[in-house]
C-alpha positions in Angstrom: 7.3 41.8 36.2 4.4 42.8 34.0 2.7 40.4 31.6 3.5 43.0 28.9 7.1 42.1 29.0 8.2 40.5 25.6 9.2 37.4 27.5 6.9 37.2 30.5 7.4 34.7 33.3 4.8 32.0 33.8 3.6 33.6 37.0 2.2 36.5 34.9 0.0 34.2 32.9 -2.9 31.8 33.4 -2.6 28.1 33.0 -4.7 28.2 29.8 -2.4 30.9 28.3 0.7 28.9 29.0 -0.9 25.7 27.7 -1.9 27.4 24.4 1.7 28.5 23.9 2.9 24.9 24.5 0.4 23.4 22.2 1.4 25.7 19.4 4.8 24.1 19.4 3.8 20.5 19.6 2.9 18.2 16.6 -0.7 17.7 15.7 -2.4 15.1 17.8 -2.5 11.5 16.6 -5.2 10.5 19.2 -8.9 10.0 18.8 -9.2 12.8 21.4 -6.0 14.8 22.0 -5.1 17.7 24.2 -7.9 20.0 25.4 -10.3 17.6 27.2 -9.9 16.0 30.7 -8.1 13.1 29.2 -6.8 11.8 25.8 -8.4 8.9 24.0 -5.8 6.8 22.3 -6.3 3.9 19.9 -4.9 0.6 21.0 -5.4 -1.7 18.0 -3.0 -4.3 19.5 -5.3 -4.6 22.6 -2.3 -3.9 24.9 -0.6 -0.7 25.9 3.1 -0.5 26.9 3.5 2.2 29.5 6.5 3.8 31.4 7.2 6.9 33.4 10.3 8.9 34.2 10.9 12.1 36.1 13.7 14.7 35.6 14.3 16.9 38.6 16.5 20.0 38.6 19.5 19.0 40.7 19.9 15.3 40.6 19.0 14.9 37.0 19.9 18.1 35.2 21.4 21.6 35.9 19.9 24.6 34.2 23.5 26.1 33.8 24.3 23.1 31.5 21.1 22.2 29.7 19.0 24.4 27.5 15.2 24.2 27.6 15.3 22.5 24.2 17.8 19.9 25.5 15.6 19.2 28.5 12.5 18.6 26.4 14.5 16.4 24.0 16.0 14.3 26.8 12.8 14.0 28.7 11.2 12.4 25.6 14.2 10.3 24.7 14.8 8.6 28.0 11.1 7.5 28.1 11.0 6.5 24.5 14.0 4.2 25.0 12.1 2.3 27.7 9.3 1.6 25.3 11.7 0.4 22.6 13.4 -1.9 25.1 10.2 -3.9 25.4 10.2 -4.4 21.7 7.4 -1.9 21.3 6.8 1.2 19.1 6.2 4.5 21.0 2.8 6.1 20.3 2.2 8.9 22.8 3.7 11.0 25.6 1.9 12.6 28.5 4.0 15.4 30.1 3.6 16.9 33.6 5.6 20.1 34.1 6.1 21.7 37.6 8.0 24.9 37.5 8.7 28.1 39.5 6.4 31.0 38.7 9.5 32.9 37.7 10.2 30.6 34.7 10.3 32.5 31.4 7.5 31.6 28.9 10.2 31.3 26.2 11.9 28.6 28.3 8.6 26.6 28.4 8.1 27.1 24.7 11.6 25.9 23.9 11.1 22.8 26.1 7.9 22.0 24.2 9.9 22.4 20.9 12.5 19.9 22.3 9.8 17.4 23.1 8.4 17.6 19.6 11.7 17.4 17.9 12.7 14.3 19.8 9.4 12.6 18.8 9.7 13.6 15.2 13.3 12.4 14.9 13.4 9.4 17.2 9.9 8.1 17.1 7.9 9.4 14.1 4.2 9.1 14.7 4.6 9.6 18.5 3.4 12.9 19.9 2.5 14.6 23.2 -1.1 13.9 23.8 -1.7 15.5 27.2 -0.3 16.4 30.5 -0.4 18.8 33.4 1.0 22.2 34.5 1.6 23.2 38.1 3.8 25.5 40.2 6.8 24.3 42.2 10.0 25.7 43.7 11.9 22.9 41.8 11.7 22.5 38.0 10.4 19.0 37.4 9.5 17.2 34.2 7.5 14.0 34.5 6.8 12.1 31.3 4.7 9.0 30.8 5.3 7.2 27.5 2.9 4.8 25.8 3.6 2.3 23.1 2.2 -0.6 21.1 3.6 -4.1 20.5 2.0 -4.4 17.1 1.1 -8.0 17.8 4.5 -9.0 19.2 5.2 -10.6 22.6 6.9 -8.2 24.9 10.6 -8.7 25.4 11.3 -8.9 29.1 14.5 -8.8 31.2 13.8 -12.2 32.5 14.2 -14.3 29.4 18.0 -14.7 29.0 19.2 -18.3 29.0 22.6 -19.9 29.2 24.1 -20.1 25.8 22.6 -16.8 24.6 24.9 -14.1 23.3 24.8 -10.7 24.9 24.6 -7.8 22.4 24.2 -4.0 22.5 22.8 -1.4 20.0 24.0 2.1 20.5 27.0 3.7 22.0 28.4 3.1 25.5 30.4 5.5 27.6 29.9 8.8 25.8 27.2 10.2 28.0 29.3 9.5 31.1 32.3 11.2 29.6 30.2 14.2 28.7 29.0 14.3 32.3 32.6 14.1 33.5 33.4 17.1 31.3 30.6 19.1 32.9 31.7 18.4 36.4 35.4 18.8 35.7 35.4 21.9 33.5 32.2 23.8 34.1 31.8 24.2 37.9 33.1 27.1 40.0 35.4 26.9 43.1 32.4 26.0 45.3 31.3 23.2 42.9 28.3 25.1 41.6 27.6 24.6 37.8 28.5 27.4 35.4 27.6 27.9 31.8 29.3 25.7 29.2 31.8 27.4 26.9 31.9 25.3 23.7 34.9 27.2 22.4 37.2 25.5 25.0 36.0 22.0 24.1 37.8 19.5 21.8 35.7 18.0 19.0 35.5 14.7 21.0 34.3 16.5 24.1 31.6 18.3 22.1 30.4 14.9 20.9 30.4 13.4 24.3 28.6 16.4 25.7 25.9 16.3 23.0 25.2 12.7 23.8 24.8 13.5 27.5 22.5 16.5 27.0 20.6 15.3 23.9 20.7 11.4 23.7 19.5 9.7 20.5 18.8 6.0 21.5 18.3 3.5 18.6 14.6 3.2 19.2 13.8 1.5 15.9 16.0 -1.5 16.8 13.8 -2.5 19.8 11.1 -3.9 17.5 13.8 -5.3 15.2 15.3 -7.2 18.1 11.9 -8.5 19.1 11.3 -9.7 15.6 14.7 -11.4 15.5 13.9 -13.4 18.6 15.6 -11.5 21.4 15.2 -13.5 24.6 15.6 -10.5 26.9 16.2 -6.8 26.5 16.5 -3.6 28.5 17.5 0.1 28.2 21.0 0.8 29.4 20.2 4.0 31.4 22.2 3.4 34.6 25.5 1.9 33.3 26.3 -1.3 31.5 27.4 -3.4 34.5 24.6 -2.2 36.8 21.9 -2.8 34.1 23.5 -6.1 33.0 23.4 -7.2 36.6 19.6 -6.4 36.7 19.0 -8.5 33.6 21.1 -11.3 35.0 19.2 -11.2 38.3 15.8 -11.2 36.6 16.8 -14.1 34.4 18.6 -16.2 37.1 21.8 -16.3 35.0 25.2 -14.6 34.9 26.6 -12.6 32.0 30.2 -12.5 30.8 31.3 -9.3 29.2 34.3 -9.0 26.9 35.9 -5.6 27.5 37.7 -5.8 24.1 34.3 -5.6 22.5 33.5 -2.3 24.2 35.7 0.0 22.1 38.5 2.3 23.0 37.2 3.3 26.4 35.9 0.1 28.1 36.0 1.7 31.6 33.5 4.4 30.6 31.4 1.8 28.7 31.2 -0.4 31.7 30.6 2.2 34.4 28.9 5.1 32.7 25.2 5.8 32.7 22.6 7.6 30.6 23.7 5.8 27.4 20.2 4.6 26.6 21.6 1.9 24.4 19.6 -1.4 24.1 21.1 -4.4 25.8 19.7 -7.7 24.5 20.3 -11.4 24.5 19.8 -13.7 21.5 19.7 -17.5 21.1 20.3 -17.2 17.3 21.6 -14.7 14.9 22.1 -11.1 16.0 20.2 -8.6 13.9 22.0 -5.8 12.1 22.6 -2.8 14.4 23.5 -4.9 17.4 27.1 -6.0 18.2 28.0 -9.0 20.4 29.8 -8.0 23.7 29.5 -11.2 25.7 27.5 -14.3 26.5 25.1 -15.7 29.1 26.1 -18.6 31.3 24.6 -20.6 34.2 24.3 -18.5 37.4 27.6 -18.2 39.3 28.2 -16.4 42.5 28.4 -13.1 40.6 25.8 -11.7 38.2 28.4 -10.0 35.9 31.9 -11.0 35.1 34.2 -8.9 32.9 37.0 -10.8 31.1 36.2 -13.7 33.4 36.6 -11.7 36.6 33.8 -10.4 38.9 33.3 -6.7 38.5 33.7 -4.5 41.5 30.3 -3.0 40.9 31.5 0.6 40.9 30.0 3.1 38.5 26.6 3.5 37.0 23.9 5.7 38.5 21.7 4.9 41.5 19.9 8.1 42.7 19.8 7.1 46.3 23.5 6.0 46.4 25.0 8.7 44.2 23.1 11.9 44.8 25.1 12.9 47.9 28.4 12.2 46.1 27.5 14.4 43.1 26.3 17.3 45.2 29.2 17.1 47.7 
C-alpha cells in the first residue's frame, strides 16, 4: 500500500507524521508545556494531583466490528474521567498511549483523536490530551492516564462509609449491560465472531442501551458536588453495582443494603451489569441533587452486600480474569 493512497495505513507513515495528524484534531493545550516536548508540564495549584490509568484492549474490552474509532476515543476518555470524578476531583489532563497494527488506517487514528477531544469537551470542559505515546502492536490497545485536581477538597475515598449513612447513586444503571447483551445476542455470526451492527433492526430502547455501552456519558460534574455535600465515600460503578458496592463495603468495613425497588424497571441489569460509570456514594446527611438513594449502610454482617435483606449471589459484573474466557467461548 503506497503512502499516496488517500487513506494510508499508519505503516506507510512516520511517527511524527501520524502525531501531527492526531494533534490537529485535539483541543489546544491547557498545559504550561503541552504536546511536542519529552513531557508535558502541568500546573497543580492545589499542590496535589489525582491520577488514574485504564487500558482498553481489542478483544476483552472492545470489538472493532461494534465500535467506531470515534466511539473508542470517547469511551477511552470517559472511563478514565469517571475515576477522577469519583475522588471528588475535577479532570484536568489526559495522557494517551496508542499501540496499533501498522495496517491501521490513518483515518481511524484521526477519528479516535476526535472522539477523545469530543469527550473532554462535553464531559470535562477544560480537560485536554496533553501528551502520550505511539507504538506498533498486533493488538490495538488504548492506554489512558487521567489527571485531576481536588481544588482544595479532601479526596473522597472508598473507605469512609459508616453505619447510618445512606447509599446513593448518580447516573443510570443497567443500560450498558443491556447494550452489551444486544451486541452478543444480535450481532455475532454462527461461530460467535462479532459482525457489524445494523441500527435499522434495533428498537429505540435498544439503540439507547447500545449508545450507553459504546459511548458512555458519566455524570462527572457530580463528583465534586458530592464531595462538597459531605460524601463519606464514593466510587465509579464500572464493574457492576453489586461488585463495586462490595468493594466499597470491604474498604469501609461495613455492609450495604440495597433496595431493588429503587433501581428502576430492570433491577437485575442494574445490579449485575457493568460499564455504567455511575457514581456510587454514601452520605451522612442530605443527598445532593442529581443523586438518588438506593439503600443504606449498616454494621458489617457476614455479607458485604444484601439486596432486599438477602445476601446477593454475587453473579454479574465484570472481572477480566473471571469473565474473559466466558465471553470469548
